[in-house]
C-alpha positions as CSV (number, residue, x, y, z in Angstrom):
1,M,38.8,39.0,-16.3
2,K,42.5,39.6,-15.4
3,T,43.2,42.7,-13.4
4,S,46.4,44.6,-13.0
5,L,48.5,44.4,-9.8
6,S,49.2,47.6,-8.0
7,Q,52.8,48.5,-8.6
8,S,53.1,49.8,-5.1
9,V,52.5,46.4,-3.5
10,K,55.8,44.6,-2.9
11,K,54.9,42.2,-0.1
12,V,51.8,40.6,1.3
13,I,50.9,38.4,4.3
14,I,48.1,35.9,3.5
15,F,46.0,34.5,6.4
16,D,44.3,31.2,6.5
17,A,41.1,30.9,8.5
18,G,42.6,28.9,11.4
19,A,45.3,31.5,12.1
20,L,42.8,34.3,12.3
21,I,40.5,32.2,14.5
22,S,43.4,31.5,16.8
23,F,44.2,35.2,17.1
24,S,40.6,36.0,17.7
25,M,39.9,33.4,20.3
26,A,43.1,34.2,22.2
27,G,42.0,37.9,22.3
28,L,44.9,39.0,20.1
29,L,43.2,40.8,17.2
30,G,44.6,44.1,18.7
31,L,48.1,42.7,18.2
32,L,47.3,41.9,14.6
33,A,46.2,45.5,14.1
34,E,49.5,46.8,15.6
35,L,51.5,44.4,13.4
36,K,49.7,45.7,10.3
37,K,50.8,49.3,11.2
38,E,54.4,48.1,11.2
39,F,54.1,46.1,8.0
40,N,54.8,47.9,4.8
41,G,52.4,45.8,2.7
42,K,49.0,44.2,2.7
43,F,47.3,41.6,5.0
44,L,45.0,39.5,2.7
45,I,42.4,36.8,3.0
46,T,40.8,35.0,0.1
47,S,37.0,34.9,-0.5
48,G,37.2,31.2,0.6
49,V,38.7,32.2,3.9
50,K,36.2,35.0,4.3
51,G,33.4,32.4,4.0
52,E,35.0,30.4,6.8
53,I,35.6,33.2,9.3
54,I,32.8,35.7,8.5
55,D,30.0,34.7,6.1
56,R,29.1,31.3,7.5
57,P,29.8,32.0,11.2
58,L,27.6,35.1,11.1
59,K,24.6,32.7,10.6
60,I,25.5,30.5,13.6
61,K,24.8,32.1,17.0
62,R,27.6,30.2,18.7
63,F,30.2,31.8,16.4
64,E,28.5,35.1,15.6
65,L,30.7,37.3,17.9
66,E,33.9,35.9,16.5
67,A,32.6,36.5,13.0
68,L,31.8,40.1,13.9
69,R,35.3,40.7,15.2
70,A,36.8,39.3,12.0
71,K,34.4,41.5,9.9
72,R,35.6,44.5,11.8
73,L,39.2,43.7,10.6
74,L,37.9,43.6,7.1
75,D,35.8,46.7,7.3
76,S,38.7,48.7,8.8
77,K,41.1,47.3,6.0
78,I,43.4,45.7,8.5
79,I,42.8,42.7,6.3
80,E,41.7,43.0,2.7
81,L,40.5,40.8,-0.2
82,P,42.7,40.0,-3.2
83,D,40.9,42.5,-5.5
84,S,42.7,45.2,-3.4
85,V,45.9,44.1,-5.2
86,G,44.4,43.4,-8.5
87,V,43.8,39.6,-8.2
88,S,40.3,38.4,-9.2
89,D,38.3,35.7,-7.6
90,D,38.2,33.9,-10.9
91,E,42.0,33.7,-11.1
92,I,42.1,32.4,-7.5
93,S,39.3,29.9,-8.0
94,K,41.0,28.3,-11.1
95,R,44.3,28.0,-9.3
96,T,42.7,26.8,-6.1
97,N,41.1,23.9,-8.0
98,E,44.5,23.0,-9.4
99,M,46.0,23.0,-5.9
100,L,43.2,20.8,-4.5
101,D,43.7,18.4,-7.3
102,F,47.5,18.2,-6.8
103,A,47.2,17.9,-3.0
104,N,44.4,15.4,-2.8
105,T,45.9,13.0,-5.4
106,L,49.5,13.3,-4.1
107,F,49.3,10.5,-1.6
108,K,47.7,7.1,-2.0
109,G,46.9,4.4,0.5
110,N,45.3,1.0,-0.4
111,G,44.8,2.3,-3.9
112,K,42.8,5.3,-2.8
113,D,43.7,9.0,-2.8
114,V,44.3,10.5,0.7
115,H,42.4,13.8,1.2
116,I,44.8,16.3,2.9
117,M,43.7,19.8,1.9
118,D,40.5,21.8,2.0
119,L,39.5,24.9,0.1
120,G,40.7,27.5,2.5
121,E,44.3,26.4,2.6
122,A,44.3,25.7,-1.1
123,S,43.1,29.2,-1.9
124,C,45.9,30.7,0.3
125,L,48.5,28.8,-1.7
126,A,46.8,29.7,-5.0
127,L,46.9,33.5,-4.1
128,S,50.5,33.2,-3.1
129,A,51.4,31.5,-6.3
130,I,49.7,34.2,-8.4
131,L,51.4,36.9,-6.5
132,R,54.8,35.2,-6.8
133,E,54.4,35.1,-10.6
134,R,53.8,38.9,-10.5
135,G,56.9,39.6,-8.5
136,V,55.2,40.1,-5.1
137,E,56.7,38.5,-2.0
138,S,54.2,36.7,0.1
139,L,54.1,34.9,3.4
140,I,51.2,32.6,4.4
141,V,50.0,32.3,8.0
142,I,48.8,28.7,8.5
143,D,48.4,27.0,11.8
144,E,47.2,23.7,10.4
145,R,50.0,21.1,10.5
146,T,49.2,19.0,7.3
147,T,49.6,21.9,4.8
148,R,52.7,23.2,6.5
149,M,54.3,19.7,6.4
150,L,53.2,19.3,2.7
151,V,55.1,22.5,1.8
152,E,58.1,22.1,4.1
153,K,58.7,18.3,4.5
154,P,56.4,16.3,2.2
155,D,58.2,13.0,3.0
156,N,57.6,13.6,6.7
157,L,53.9,14.0,5.9
158,R,53.9,10.7,4.0
159,K,55.3,9.0,7.0
160,F,52.9,10.7,9.3
161,L,49.9,9.7,7.2
162,G,51.2,6.1,7.1
163,K,51.3,6.0,10.9
164,K,48.0,7.7,11.3
165,F,46.1,5.3,9.0
166,H,48.3,2.2,9.6
167,I,48.9,1.7,5.9
168,N,51.7,2.1,3.3
169,I,51.5,5.5,1.6
170,S,52.8,6.1,-1.9
171,V,53.6,9.4,-3.4
172,Q,52.8,10.8,-6.9
173,K,56.1,12.6,-7.1
174,K,55.1,14.7,-10.1
175,N,52.7,16.6,-7.8
176,V,55.3,17.5,-5.2
177,D,56.8,20.4,-7.2
178,A,53.4,22.2,-7.0
179,F,54.1,22.9,-3.4
180,K,57.7,24.2,-3.5
181,D,58.8,27.7,-2.7
182,F,55.9,28.8,-0.5
183,Q,56.8,30.7,2.7
184,I,54.8,29.7,5.7
185,I,54.6,31.0,9.3
186,R,52.3,30.1,12.2
187,S,50.3,32.5,14.4
188,P,52.6,31.9,17.4
189,E,55.6,32.9,15.3
190,L,53.8,36.1,14.2
191,A,52.9,36.8,17.8
192,Y,56.5,36.4,18.7
193,I,57.5,39.0,16.1
194,G,54.9,41.4,17.7
195,Y,56.3,40.7,21.1
196,K,59.9,41.4,20.0
197,K,58.8,44.6,18.3
198,G,57.3,45.8,21.6
199,L,53.7,45.8,20.3
200,V,52.3,43.8,23.2
201,R,50.8,46.1,25.8
202,L,51.2,43.6,28.7
203,K,54.6,43.6,30.3
204,G,56.5,41.1,32.4
205,A,58.4,37.9,32.3
206,L,55.4,35.7,31.7
207,V,54.0,37.6,28.7
208,L,55.6,35.7,25.9
209,D,54.8,32.3,27.5
210,A,51.2,33.4,27.9
211,L,50.9,34.6,24.3
212,L,52.3,31.4,22.8
213,Y,50.3,29.0,25.0
214,A,47.1,31.1,24.4
215,L,47.5,30.4,20.7
216,K,48.5,26.8,21.2
217,F,45.3,26.1,23.2
218,K,43.2,27.9,20.7
219,G,44.3,25.7,17.8
220,A,47.8,26.6,16.7
221,S,49.9,23.5,16.0
222,I,53.0,24.2,18.1
223,S,54.7,21.9,20.6
224,D,55.8,22.7,24.2
225,V,59.4,22.2,23.0
226,E,59.0,24.8,20.2
227,I,57.6,27.3,22.7
228,E,60.5,26.8,25.0
229,E,62.9,27.3,22.1
230,M,61.2,30.6,21.2
231,K,61.4,31.8,24.8
232,K,65.1,31.0,24.9
233,M,65.6,32.8,21.6
234,A,63.8,35.9,23.0
235,R,66.0,35.9,26.1
236,K,69.2,35.6,24.1
237,K,68.3,38.6,22.0
238,N,67.3,40.8,25.0
């Protein structure tokens, strides 16, 4: 059943599982809560992402604590599910399957499809596409490199896959358009925004460096060169 979108919602940030895990493992969920206070919109996760960061980890002792931390974000409505903006799981599921089909048949090597996307990332793209069609601006927080390359520089991804598998990779060009016009940010870039807004409680010259490297070492795909560029940018603006 199609539900109506709240007219008061104008912008949304959608989180993939990896980004939230990076924030949690780096001890930065408090920063996420502060960012939410500053953001005039919704922080959303899909049911697929909820399964990755809460439902399944709660059943595994090794990951139980991280799952409880993520659940607290959901219980306190720092992050919410799509039904809070009138988007149903059925809508997302249908569009997610389309995204998966487009993504995982986009590249071929040795006559076989190359698998590049899983359900969590696909559901984030699906939700963003649905919201865009309803006039809502959305930003997706994804730390995983493959999906970001697919959206931002698909030909670079083709070359990367060719080098990785040591084969020639062909592209189904008709599928490329499905991944245009998405806006993506990484967890380190979101942390940088929090730092610039003065939302980080720690003070001192090393704080930004520590934030960015903490997220890098907890799974965010960001290079040392990019971190140095962000630090230079922060110094120029001070």
